ZALUMLUM-781596 format. One record per residue: x, y, z of N, C-alpha, C in turn. Coordinates in steps of 0.02 Angstrom, whole numbers, plus 50000, padded with zeros to 5 digits. Example, Ala and Ser with C-alpha at 12.3 -4.5 7.8 and 13.67 -1.06 7.14 Angstrom:
<pts>
506604971650390506154977550390506604983550390
506424988850354506844994750357506455000250394
</pts>
This chain:
<pts>
577675380961864577735375161826578455371461800
578585365861819579165362661796579145360961731
579775363461692579815362661625580365356761604
580285353961547580885350761531580845350261464
581235344861435581365344461354581075336661327
581205335061263580995328961236581465323661252
581225318361269581745311961258582155312361328
582795309561319583255309261391583055302661432
583385303661481583365298261535583345300061608
582935296661651582965297661715583515294261752
584055297361791584505293861822584405293761898
584845288961935584925289761993585315296562004
585165300362057585605304562071586395304562109
586335301062162586895300962189587275307762220
586855311662227587025318462260587235318362334
586905313762360586915314262444587615314062462
588115311962428588915312262446588975317462467
588985322462427589205328462454588805336462437
588235336162420587785341062410587745345362464
587925343562526587785346762588588515349062620
589025348662576589785349462611589945355962575
590125360862616590285367462592590825367362572
591045371762511591655371962479592245374362523
592775369062510593395367962552593955370462499
594555374562509595045374662474595575369562498
595825366262445596425361562454597105363762474
597495360062508598155362662520598655363962456
599015368762462599485369262413599775363362388
599835362462313600205356862291600835357462275
601235353062271602025353562271602155355262199
601765353962157601795355962084601095358362042
601275361862000600835362261948601005359761875
600455355561849600615354161779600065356661725
600275363761704599705367561663599695365661591
599075362661575599195361961494599115367661461
599375368461398599285372861360598675372461319
598475367661315597705365461268597275363961326
596865367861356596255364961382595665368661370
595475371061314594955374261292594815372261221
594245373761194593995372761122594505378861091
594685376961032595075382160993595825380460994
596155385960974596905384660947597275384061014
597755379361024598185379061086598565385761093
598935385661150599295391761167600035390361165
600395395161137601155393561137601385395161209
601925391861232602335394361307602595401361300
602425405261358602705412161356603315411261415
603555405761451603985405261496604425398761475
604965397961499605435392161486605735389361554
605995383761545606395380761606606745385761642
606855384761721607155389861763606835397161775
606295399161727605965404761744605545405061824
605605411261839605225410761899604575415661889
604055412761905603395415161893602975417261959
602545421561946602115423861993601365421161998
600935421762038600365419962046599915425061996
599605422161959599235427061905599575427661846
600175425861835600535426861778600425423661716
600215426261665600015422661607600745418061573
600515411761575601135408361540601035404261478
600385405561443600255402861383599825408061352
599825408661280599425412661233599465411861160
598925414061137598915411961063598505418661033
598815419460973598435426560942597805424760912
597615417860908596965415860868596405418660920
595885420460880595335422660927594905417260957
594875412060927594525405260973595185401961009
595255406061075595815401861107595625404861176
596075403261230595955405961293596715404661332
596985411561351597415410761387597495408061457
598135404261463598335401561518598795405461561
598625403461635598925408661686599195401561741
599605405061779599785401361850599315403761904
599145400061942598875402962010599265403062065
599935399662060600395400262109601025401862088
601465405362139602115406762118602515400462119
603145400462091603595394562079604045395662036
604535390762015604895390461958604745384961923
604845386461852604715382561791605165377361791
605025371161800605425365261795605695363861722
605105362061684605065361661611604545362661582
604535363861501603945364261467603945357661429
603555352761428603595346161412602905343661401
602925337961362602345333761351602065329261421
601435329761425601225325961476600455323961472
600365317461493599555314261471599165319961508
598575321561459597955325661495597535320261521
596885321661552596335317661573596015313861513
596045315161458595805310861391596335306361375
596885306661398597455300861390598005304661329
597735309461301598285313161252599005317261278
599335317161239599935318261257599845327761250
600025330461289599935339561271600435343061304
600695348761272601255352561299601025355661374
601325354261406601175357961491601815361961505
601585366861554602075370461581602065367161661
602625363761677602745360861745603045365261797
602765367761853603025372961898603055369861961
603675369761988603835369062058603655373962106
603035372762138602685377362183603025379962234
603105385862257603455388862315602965387762380
603265382262423602845380562478602775385962529
603145391262534603085396362581602595402162568
602195402962505601755406562496601055406762525
600775412762522600075413362551599675411862482
599025409162499598555410362453598535417662411
598455417762352598455424762304597685428162334
597605433162335597305437162331597055442962283
596365444362260596345448862199595885453762221
596005459962254595735464962260595335468062215
594705469262247594085471662202594305479062180
594085480162118594145487462086593385490162067
593335497262051592655499562036592575497561959
592155494561941592045493161872591265493961838
590925498761871590215500161873590235503361795
590805507861786590745512061718591065509261667
591365503861673591685500761620591335500061548
591635501361497591165500961424591335493261413
590715490861371590805482561346591475481461320
591705485361281592385481861252592935481161300
592865485261362593335483061412593165477261445
592625476761460592355470961499592585464161454
592415464161387592645458361347593355458361343
593815463361356594455461561357594735459761419
594445459961469594635457261532594395450961531
593955448961507593575442861498594195438661458
594315441461403594685437561367595565436161394
595845442361427596435441861460596475437461526
595785435661546595845432261611595815424261589
595675424061529595715416861503595065413061526
594355415461523593855412461545593665408861495
593485401861509593065398161463592415393361502
591965389761463591445388161498591615382661542
591455383161598591705378561655591225372761682
590615372461626590175365461622590415358861588
591205361461554591455354461532591765355461464
591395359661414591545362261353592175365361344
592135369961391592715373561387592835377561336
592335381661304592265384461255592545392261271
592945396261251593175403061269592565407661271
592535410961321591915413961343591805421461310
592565423961289592425430361251592235428861177
592405421861161592065421161073591235421761097
590955417461144590295417361166590035421661149
590265427861185590015434961201590085438861148
590255437261088590425441861035589915437760963
589325436360986588865433960931588795437260862
588725434360804588675438060750587965441360743
587575439560789586855442160787586485445760847
585965447960851585805450560917585485445160960
585625445561028585425441061068584885444761115
584295440861118583725442761160583625438261227
584055434161242584005429361301584605426261322
584855426561385585395423161417585155418561464
585385413161461585165406361496585705405061550
585695406261605586175403161648586055396661682
586465391361663586355384461671586655380861748
586045382661782586185379261857585835372561855
585745367561797585525361161807585945357361847
586635356161826587005352561853586665343861863
586585342961795586045336061790586475331361788
587155329761783587455323661786587485321461864
587325315261861587495312861940588095313561983
588065312662034588535313862088588795321262095
588925326662038589225332462046588765336662081
589025341362128588665346062165589005352462158
589565352362137589875360262154589715365962115
589205364762059588625372662045588225372262082
587955367762118587405368862175587645372862233
588345370962258588565374362305588735381262298
588925382462224589065388762211588375393162222
587985390562189587345393762194587155394862264
587165391262312587095392562382587445397462407
588165396762397588625400262448588935408462399
588795407862334588955414062286588365416162267
587715418062283587285418362238587345425062220
587475429662259587535437562242588095438462182
588615434462190589165434162137588985432062073
588535426962075588175423862020587695428061979
587185432562017586885436361986587205442761955
587755445361998588145450461962588505448061905
588885442861900589135439761843588695439161777
587965436861804587525435861748587325442861716
587395449061765587045454361740587675458861695
588325457561710588745458361673588695455061611
588645448961604588595445861546588095448661491
587505449861525586875452261487587205460661458
587395463661516587655469761477588155468961418
588585464061410589115463561362588575461061293
588095458261300587605456761255587105460161234
586985467761256586615472461250585925473161302
586005469061348585535469561400584755464661397
584995458961363584315453461350584205451161426
583575448761428583275444461488583805438761498
583765437561570584285432161596583695428161633
583785421461614583405415761651583925410661682
583825409761740584145404461787583845397961781
584055393061735583795386961742584035381961790
583685378761834583855375861899583375368861904
583675363261914583325358161920582965356761986
582475354762003581975354062064582335349462119
582895345962102583335343462166583825347562200
583615353662184584055358262215583605363562245
583085361662300582705366062317582955371862359
583525369962400583805376462429584125380162390
584305378562329584805383662290584205388062251
583725384262235583095388262200582725393762254
582585392062310582435396662376582855403662376
583505401762366583985405762387583965411862330
584005409362267583985412862199583305416262205
582835412362191582105417062208582105422662249
582235423162317582175428562358582665433462335
583255431262296583765437362284583495440062214
583155435562173582935437562106582255441862109
581955442362167581325447062174581415454362147
582005457462172581965464862151582385465162072
582525460762041582875458661978582285460561921
582285465261882581705467661844581815462161776
582395459761755582445457261699582795449961704
582685447461759582975440861781582425436461812
582335429261789581935424961833582195418061829
581975414761873582155407261882581615402561854
581825398661817581295392661796581565386261812
580995382661854581135376961889581205371261829
581685365861840581695360461777581515353761806
581395349361770581395342461784582005339361811
582035334761838582595331961857582745325861801
583025327961743583065322861691583735324861650
584005319361632584735319961591584505319861521
584885323061481585345328861492585045336061502
584705337361551584365344961542584845348861541
585355349061553585855354761560586235356061497
586145351361445586445352661381586085357961346
586495361261305586345368961284585575368461253
585555364161197584875364261160584365361861205
584415357261235583925355061276583705359961347
584205362661368584025368961415583745374761378
583855375661320583495382261281582935379761273
582715374461244581915372261234581615371661303
581835369261345581595368661402581285375661435
581865380961441581565387161468581235392061427
581305390161351581015395861307580535393861253
580605387161239580245383861175580475383661131
581125387161110581505388861063581865382061033
581935380060978582335373460958582895375360920
583415374860924584105375860892584215369660832
584125372260774584095366360713584805363360714
584845356460690585445352860685585955357860639
586545356760657587045361460625587125369660652
586575369960691586605377260707586735377760799
586965384660818587145384360868586785391360909
586755389760976586225393361011586125401760999
586555405060967586455412060944586045412260897
586055407460844585555408060790584725407160801
584665406060865583935407560896583955413560940
584475417360942584415422260999584605421261060
584965415861081585105414861153585845413061148
586085415161221586805412961246586685409861298
587165405061317587005400161384587705399461417
587715402261473588245400561505588075397961589
588715394461603588675389461665588725394761728
588485391761782588455395861847589265397061869
589735391861842590435394261878590615399561831
590455398461761590755403161718590535411561742
589905412061740589595418761758589925420661835
590165415761872590615419561933591345421561912
591595416761872592255417761840592165425461802
591745426661758591715432961735591685438061774
591255438261834591265444761880591985445261911
592305439661928593015438961955593455442961908
593435440461841593785445061787593795450961779
593105453561785592955460161771593155464361836
592935462461900592955465461970593645466461992
593925459461986594585458862022595115457961980
594995458261911595485456561868595895448261881
595505444061903595735437561920595735433661854
596265430361851596265425561786595985420461809
595805414561766595515408661779596105404461797
596155403461873596735400261890596615394461935
595855395361967595615389062008594905388861995
594735384062023593935382562014593745377162071
593095375862076592805370362122592585364262080
592805358962106592635351462093592245348562139
591865344662128591655338262175592115332462167
592275329662230592665324262238592065319162278
591925313762243591295310662272591335303562242
590935300262274590825293062255590945287762319
590735282062313590815277262389591585275862392
592065276962339592715275262357593025280862387
592785286662402593225291062445593005291862511
593445291262552593195294162630592935300362646
593125305462605592935312362625592705315762560
592175313962530591825316062472591665323762494
591775329762450591495335862460591625339662398
591615347562412591725351362360592275355162369
592795355462321593455357362337593685361062281
594105366462309594295372262261595075371762270
595315370162192595865369062181596165372862130
596855373262121597235377562063597245373462002
597135376561943597215373961880598055370361877
597885364761856598585361961849598745356761902
598415356361949598415351762017598325345561985
598705339362020598525333861981597875329962013
597655324761994597125321562015597505318762091
597935315262086598295312162147598355317662209
598595323562180598475328562246597885328962283
597335330062230596665329862261596495323862305
596635318562281596455311562325596875311462377
597555312562371598075311962429597835317562489
597645322862470597385328462522596775326662560
596405323062527595715321162555595605314362584
596205309262596596125304362623596215297362580
596445298862523596505293362478595895289262450
596015283462423595425279062416595325274662446
594785272262439594475264462460594865259762421
594925253662458595305247862424594845244762364
594195246062374593635242262326593535247662272
593995252862257593885257362188594015253762131
593705253262080593705249662023593765255361972
593645261161964593755266661913593755272661942
594215276961917594095284461944594035288261877
593585292661884593195296961823593455304461835
593565307661779593635315661796593025318561751
592635322061793591895323461758591415319761790
590855319861748590325316361772590305309061749
589865305261771589985298561758589655297461681
589245302161653589085300861592589435304361527
589705309161552590295312161499591085313261518
591175309361579591855310061591592225305861562
592935305961593593615301161563593725297361605
593795290461602594045286261653594905286661652
595095286961710595775288961713596265283261716
596825283061668597185276661674597865279361726
598045286361729598485289461765598355295661803
598435294261871598265298061917598645304761932
599165304961894599555310261887599365316361844
598945314261794598635317761746598375326061778
598345331561746598225337761783597495339361777
597125342261820596515345461813596515352361776
596075352061733595955358461694595355363061707
595275368061668594755373861682593995370361672
593975365261633593285361061622593085354861677
593585354261725593585347361768592995349861829
592475346261826592015347761871591905343161930
592245337861921592185331961963592835326761960
592955323162016593165317062029592815312362056
592765306262023592255301162048592765294462054
592565293362138592935287162155592405280862143
592475277462103591765272762095592055265262127
591465262462143591575254962166591215250862122
591275243762127590695238762095589995240162101
589845243962162589215244962176588825249462133
589265255462112588945258662051589085259061994
589635253861983589815254061898590045246161893
590155245261814590335239561793590955238461749
591435236061758591935235561706591845230061663
591645229961607591315223561567591585224261489
591675219461444591615220661379590975221061346
591025225361292590175226261245590165219961201
589495220261180589455215461127589115219861068
588905216361017588755217560951587895220460975
587845226560920587135228960934586625223960911
586185224460943585525219360945584925222860911
585125228660880584485231960847583935233760898
583925233760947583365234861002583075242260985
583495248060966583135254560962583285257761007
583385256161078583225259661142583725266161137
584405266761099584685272961089584425277361043
584095273361004583685279560947583075282760989
582745277961034582065281261078582345286061126
582815286561146583075290661216583455297261189
583715296361126584255301861108583945307561101
584195312761152583895319761152584095324161092
584405321261047584555325460976584225322560925
583775317860922583465314560886583955310160827
584425308460851584835304660800584865296760800
585165293560757585215285860756585945284660784
585955283260845586705282360880586805273560864
586315271160844586455262860831586945263160762
586765267560712587035267160649587795271860652
587625275760692588275280960705588825276460732
588545272760785589155267760814589375262060780
589015258360738589185252460690589675256860654
589515262260621590005263860564590635267260601
590735270060657591145271860691591645266560715
591215261860737591775255560763592045252860698
591905252760637592125249060579592725254260552
592805259760573593135264760535592805268260474
592305267860465591855269360403591615277560434
592045281660438591735287160476591445292060425
591495293460375591085298460327590375294960322
590315289660346589465286260350589265287160412
589755287560465589555290060534589215297260519
589675301060492589605308160493588745308760452
588875304660403587995306260361587445304360418
587635298760462586985298260502587075302960568
587345307860567587375313160621587875313360670
588435310660671588875310860712589195316460730
589275321760688589405328660705588985333760745
588345330260753587745335260791587595331560861
588035325160867588105322960934588465326660982
588275327261041588555331461096588835327561149
588805319861136589235315261173588915315561260
588255315461257587995314561324588025308261359
588055302661313587985295061345587405293361363
586825295261347586205292161343586185285961305
586465286461257586335280461221586835273561241
587405275561281587805270661303587425268661385
587105272161401586725270161468586225265761452
585795266661409585205262761387585415255861353
585875255861323586215250461282586085244361326
585885238561296585865233061336586535229561313
586855230161255587445227161241588255233161271
587945236861307588455241261337588915242761278
588695244961231589125247961180589515255261184
590205256661190590275263561199590205268061140
589595268961131589415271661069589855279561071
589895281361125590185289161124590885288161115
591265284061115591875282661105591915283361025
591525278560992591515278660911591335285760894
591015289760923590865296160896591505300960906
591805300360960592445304660959592865300860913
592905296060902593515294160841593265296260774
592495297660774592245299560706592455308260697
592455309460757592405317760754593355319760745
593725315460784594435315360768594585314260703
594365309660663594435308660599594265313260551
593735318060564593535321960524593875327860538
594115329060591594665335360621595325334360569
595525327760568596135326160536596095327960452
595435325360430595365327760361595505334260353
595005338160393595045344960380595715348360382
596195345360428596895348360429597215346060367
597225340160349597515338760291597275343160225
596625343760224596465348160164596685353960170
596715357260227596895364760242597765365060217
597955360260237598685360160221598895359960143
598425354460117598525354160048598375360960001
597845363860039597485370960001598135375359999
598565375160057599105380760059599705379060024
</pts>
């Protein structure tokens, strides 16, 4: 039986550009621009300085905070400088800029015997490797695997519900054994709960591969999910596969569940089995504006421009480049911005699939309310956020919004409600920091 959640929207898929393209590694970049903040939590401090020689896999940024994730370089080279550069969200962040040694081979990470490792050592390797959620949120994985209560269900998110993106689809096809083994490690760390793989039905080949391999797995199963957005959001996914509802203001562990992305589960295995830090990942380069759409493996810190130039450039009619998916991604002003651990896509969009228009006033149609998967009132949140009345936006539930973009998609006035939500959250964070400084 195909399962799903309440509300949401049905979107065109646009998966045909790249879903049949095997994963391909990009050529070496000439530089890596590695942000020291590319995860939820405390930013890292640099462990290197200008002129330092670094080796592939070396840790170059760290933090003593529990909610943080170490940063490594995937390639050898020389540190040119540590300086602020714009990230994909347009913010100026501290980055380690490395001139890459062009004579090096791609690094390899030999496997070790990890069968008897205790749970504490597994978690230590995950933390040391800087693993974060690779579905976009980039929450440190070692924190997620240290819940304050018992977990009886692990959900592996194979939905990839955003249009265009296919990198997780390819990972399920090409690395199914590693995915299952990584999921087994996640379950072991959490005390051995059942594992459910949630996959949307527009990936029948991946479903077939996983179902065949899961036949002999006693505590693992696959649940087929309707092709609806945002099926891959944590709370919606949990409800679809288990019927459990995560209350507003609560987290998945409050209902005994931990959710991990497909790519994250594979990265967990590599961290434990190979001691490989999170230095590369797969993204989907796609859209009608690129001559060579596909699924490409790149090193963290590679610039957007290197990916585009290495794959044939852009068509002349491109009107927008987006990092991430079309619903939750970031439109780019500077293609020199670096790609991070959470970057799952680069979209080259033309006028046939996107419009660049001004927005208008809210017409009170209520479509955003009807479709919001969190049962919020995006109309009020947006109006108050636009006016800078952030605390009132919070009262209407802005902090419970996970920025899926459904409200923007259905809005006839094309209001950028997600942008207003982000402003509200930024203002709330600034108030919290100010209150903390005052208390100290």
